[in-house]
N, C-alpha and C positions, 0 to 999 in steps of 0.2 A: 633295609632302616635305610638304608639310601632312595632305594626304590620307592619307596614308598612314599619318600620325603616328596621323592622329584614329585610321582601321582598326583602326592596334593598339590602341590606349585602348580602342577600341567591344569587340573582342575576347575582351580580358581581362578585363573589366564583365562578361561573357556569362559567361567562364568559371568567375571569383567568385562570377555568382547563381546558376551549377548546382551549388555545392554547397551541403550540406546544412548548415546547421544545428543545433548542438545544446544542450539545455537549459544556461545556463550556471552558476560556483558560485562564489564566494567559495576560492581558493585559502590553503593560507599554509604556511608553512616551515616548519622542526623539527631539534631537532640531533641530527646522525648522525655525521659527518665522516669518519673512519676508515672506520668498516662502509662507507655507501657509496663513499668513495671507492678502495673495492679493491672492488666490485664489475665484472663481468664488464663490461669495454668494446667486445666484440666485437657487430657487428650477428645476430641470429635470425630465421630465418623457419620455420615449423612450417604445411604444412595435410592434411587430411586429412577423406577420408568419415565422415558418421553417417549414424545410423536414426534417425528419430524418437525420438533423446533429450530428454529435458526441462530446458530452459533457463530453467524460468520456479522464481522465488523461492516459496519454504515462504509457504501463505497466514496460518501461525499458526506462532509461535515459541513450543510451549507446552511444559510439560516436569513430569510429576505422578510422586510419590513418594508410596507407602507406608510409607516408614520414619522414621528418627530416631534421633539420637547424642547418649550424651550419657559428662562422664567422669566417672573416679568414681577417688582413692587406693587403696590398700592397706585404709589404717586405714578407709574409706567402706566397702568390699567387707566389713571384719571386723563391721561393725553391722547389714551387709544392707542391695542399689542396691536399687532398686522400678523393676521393665520391667512396662509395662499393655500388654495388649492386646485389640485387638476381634475376633479371630477365630481358632480354634486352627491348630499346625501354623505357627507363626511361627519367624524365623528370628533366632537371637541370637548374635551374631559378639563378641568379646572382644579386642581389641589393645595391648599394652604400645605408649609411648608412645615413650620412648629406652628402654624397656630392655629383656630377653631372655628373661624368661622371667613366662608365667603364670600363676595360681594355680591349684591344684586345685578348683572349685568347686561349691559344690551349691545346685539349686533347691529353694526354699522356699514353698509353697503354702500354704494354709487346714489343710489335713490332712496334709498329706508334707512328707518331706525324703529328695530322690529325688538322686542324684550326678548328674554330665551325662550318664552317659552310659547312666542309669536313666530318665533325663527325656526321653530323646532318641530318637528315631527314625533319624536322619542326626546323625555326630558327624565330630569330626577336630580335631587337636592338633597345633601343632609341623610341619602342612605347608608345601608348598610355597602360597603364596595369591598371586598378583601384585598389589599395592594399591601404590601408591606412597606413599603418605601414612603407612604403615608398616613396623616389620621384616615380608619375605613369610617368612622363616621361624616368626613367633613366634606362635601368637594360638590361642581354641577358635571353635570352631562348631558349634551346635548345630542341628537343625530339633525341635521339640516335637513327645511326641505327642500327637498328634490325641484321643485320650480326657482327657487334662489340660485339655482346652477352653481359653477366653479368661478371660482376667480380670485378674488382679494378682499377680502372680510377684516371687520375694525373691533375689536374684544375691547366697550368703554362701560368705567363704575363712575356714577357720581358720588356714589359716599364715603364722607367722612366720619363715621366713626368707631374706624379702627387705627391702628397709628398707617403712617406710610411707609415704613420700612418693615412690613410686613410684604414676602416674599409669597409665589405660586410659581406654580406648576402648571402650564399649559401643553397639555397634549392634543394632539394633532394625527389621528389614524382617517386618511386618505386613502378608504379601500375600496374604491373602483374603478380609483387611477389603475392606467398604465404603466406608471413607470413605479418601481419598486426601486429597493438598494438589497442585494447581493452582502455578506459576507461570510466568505471560504476559508477556513483551515483545510494545509493540506493532511493532515492526519487528524481524528480525534483524541488523541491520546500520545503524550511527549514523555518526556524523564530528564533528568538532569543533564545537560551540555548537548540536549534535541533542537534540532533551530526548526524554527517555528514561518512556514511562508502564509501567509494570509494576501487573500486579491479581495478586491474591494470595486462591482461597478455597479453601475446604475443603468438598469434594461427598462426600455422602451422600443420601441418601432422607431419611434426618433432620436437625432442624436443633439442632443442638448450639449451647449457651450459650456462645458464645468465652470462654475469661480471657485470652487475652493474643495479639496477633498484632505481629512486627517482619519487618523488607525491608531492605533494603541493598543500596547500589552496590559491589562490591569488583571492585579494581582486579586487574592481575596480580600486581603491585608489594607486594599487600598491604593499599590506601587504602583505604579505606571512607567510604563516602556511606550515610547513612542516611536514608529516603526515610518524610518524612509522609504514614501512611495514612488513608483516608477511607473508610468503609463506604459500599456503594454499594449494596447488600442483603444478606442475607442469607446470611452467611458467607463475604460478598467482600467485598478494599477491592484501593480502587485509587492509589498512588506515582506523584511524577512527580518529574526531578528535573531541571536542564540539566547536559549536559558540557563540562568546559571541559579535561581536562587536555591540556597538546602532551606530553607524557613519546610516548616512542616505546618501544612494548610488543614490538616487532618479530614479528610474530604472532601474542602470545599471545591467549588469551578472557580476555573482560571475563564477569562476575558477577554476575546477582541471585539475593543466596540470600535463602531467607525461612520462618521456624516460625510455628509457628501452634497453640498450643495450646487443648482445650473440653474443657468436663464430658461424659461419657456417665455417669450416675447418678454415685455417689463417686468412679470414677475421672478422674484425670484422661489427657486423650489427644493424642499431640505426633504433631506431622506438619514435617518441616521440608525442602525441596529447593530447587533452583535453574533458574536457568535459563543460558545460554552465549549471551553476543551477540556481534560484532565489533565493533570500535573505532577508526574511524584518523584523522588527521589531512590532512583535503584538501589535497593535496600536486601537485595535479596538475591538468587537465580537458583533454577534449576539447572544442575549438572548432567542427572541424567533417568531412563528412566527403564526399572526392568522389569519383567515378568516372573514372577515369584513362584509360583501354581497355579494351576486348574479347577483346580478339586477344592477349594470354592477360587475363582481366579482373582488372585491377588498379587497387586503391585507391589513392589519398593521407590520411589523418589527420594534424590539424593537433592537436599538443598542447600547452599553457601549461606549466612547471613551474616549482614556486617551490623543492626544491632538486635540486643536484646531487644524481644518483642514475639507477638505471635502474629503467625502466618497459615495461612492456610489455604490450600491445593483443590484447584475444581480441574476436573477430566470427565472426558466423552464417550465411550462406545459407542460404535457404527458400526451399522453394514455395508457390502459395500452391492448392489444389484449386480446383475449382468449389465445395466448399462454405464456399468460406472459411475453414479449416482449416490452420493454420501446419507445415510438414514441414521440418524439420531437415535438410538434404544435406551440409556440408560447413563446418569449422572452421576459421582460421585463427589463430594465433598469430605475432606480431611482437614483435623486443623491440629497445631500444639503451638506453644510457648518454646523457645528456642535463645538461649543465649548466643553472642556469636560466635559462629563456626562452620561444621557443615555436620547434616545431620539427614533422616531418615522421616522420609514421609510413606505409612503403608496403605496401601487404601485398595477395597475387595467390590466387587462385581458378582450379582444372583447368580452363581453357578447355573441355572438352566438356562437362561440369558448361551450360554455356552456348549450350553447339547444343545440347543434350537438352532444352531447357523456354525456351517463348515468354518474350518475354524481361517480359513485362505481369505474367506471374509469378511471377519472381523476385524475393528481397526481401532485403537487407542488415540485423541486430538485433544483439542481445543482445554491446552494445561494453561490455567491462569495462576499466577502464584500471588494473592492477596498481604501485604501485611496492614494489619490490624491498625499498628500504631499511629497509618495516614489514612488508614480507610481509601487506599487506592490498589489498584493492581500496579505490581511490581517489574511482572515478568507474566510476557506469554509466548508461546507458541500452537498454534492453532493446525497447522494439518497434521492427516490425518495419519498414522503407523501404523501397520501391519504390526497384526499382535505376534506375527514367527518374528519379526525382530525386533522384537524384544527380550527375548530368550524361551 
């Protein structure tokens, strides 16, 4: 009896030792309540073949901007609102924020006063324009004629029929300019207590004297965290902040918003832009992955969750060729609703794949754990692991 008990314990320890331990992370709960409780409690498993898709994170989270926006009231437009461009054929758009009418405008240069139709090579007024921020059916858009060149222009109206308090957004897209703003974050996904580093750069072959630069982190609810920026080299600035929010954003992105203005002769050139990133509360983690059987090819993942919610695990089966390159063969997704604590998620791959390749050339990786309560990935480990290391 003692011998049998000893053998059972030895077998249990050996089996546990074969499971692949994943890097640890601290988990944290958040307020979810009814939203999480009403998520599906039905287990789900899907598996399908794939062909050499790229499952790597992007190397850089960087966005470019050749434009800027400014607000102006009708009273300011009557006096004249200045816009600056660095290249011909800039695009200008005027949209009302709350009203339903854009006044008739003209474009003034140092030597001409032209109607928008006369000044434009392309012109649109009050046509459907998909933009969630403004009324889709009320706007004026024009592309300046090439012969007008670049520089300083003034937008002017003589209209008296609408309220002087009406406010408009003027968007300038200097699409043929060499000067553009880049907004970059050091990652594209962040979790609670992570440090975000943002880099703001005005790019051009010329070195513009910078007048002002500003950047902030903007949450989905509109909360803003200003970044203290430090100049790192000519026309480049960096800022950082710790992310402490425990508010569930239900899948919405956060943003780094930035603006920079610089002198080009007597013109003040402005560029504004943003970079989106994902932010989540690490409500769950993977503890270990174990191969349960080969016929069929079954695996078991142990997870530890802090919130009552529905969780899904995606993983990818790879083949490693003789050159050391990994080729995705199949992906699996399994999901279930869990209460807080430790649970097992089991998933399967097509046994025929296992038969087609030498076991030493098969790897499992791209472990992404999603919390449906947040609609966010809350844990990931991308490195492929040889099947022989999984039991």
